[in-house]
N, C-alpha and C positions, 0 to 999 in steps of 0.2 A: 492434403494434409489440414487439420481445423486450423482457423484464425483466432486468437484470442487478443482481447483489449484489455489494456491496464491502465483505469482510470485513477488519478491522485488526488487526493484531498488533504490539502495542508493549509486549512483555513480558507482555502478557495479550491473549486472544483477546477480540475483540467481532466478533459475528456481525451483519451487516445483515440485518435480517428483513423489510424493508420493499421493497427494491430501487428501481431507477430504470428506465424506460422509456426505451430508446436505438434509434436505428434500425439498428445491426448491431455485430458484435464490434468493428470498428476504431474506432467511436465510444467503446465501452467502453474500450477500450485508451487511446484519449486522454484520457478523462474519469478513469481510474486514475491517470495521470501528473499531472494537474492536481489531482485530489484529493490524493495523495500530497504534493504541493507545498503545497497550501493547509493541509494538517494540520500538516506539519513548520514552516511559518511560525507557526502558532499555538502549536505545542510543541516548541520547538528542544532542549530540555534532554533529550528522550528518547532521543535518537541521541547516544551516546557511544563513545569508542575501542571497538571490538570488538563493537559491539552493532548490531542490524537493526531496521530498522521495514519492516513489509511490509503490501502492500495486494493481496489475492487477490480476483480477479473470478471469480464464478459466474455461470452461465446459469441460466435458469430450471428446469433438471432437476437443478442441484446440482453441475455438473461444472466444476472449475476451469479456466479458460480461460487465464488468465495472473496473474503474480505481480509486482508492482513492489517491488522491495527496494532500501532505501537503507541503506549500511552506512558508518560512519565507520571509518578506519584512520588512526591517527597513528604516524609513523615512530618508531623508537627514537632516542632521545635520547643522544650520548654522554655518559659519566660525566665530570664536570670534576674 
């Protein structure tokens, strides 16, 4: 079973040195989305207007297969 690594970038980079065994790239994509949602539900304050939260998925050779990105954009408010 291939091993995938889920690196986090939430204003600082945290590399996954352990990895997770998954069946294929599609399962890694699904797990990246689930992981991002779970992480943000535990740390909602890390994403604010104009900031980004990223989860990059690497394969066993270190190639980035995909990146899940969450961005908050608040519309400009008219001045009163």
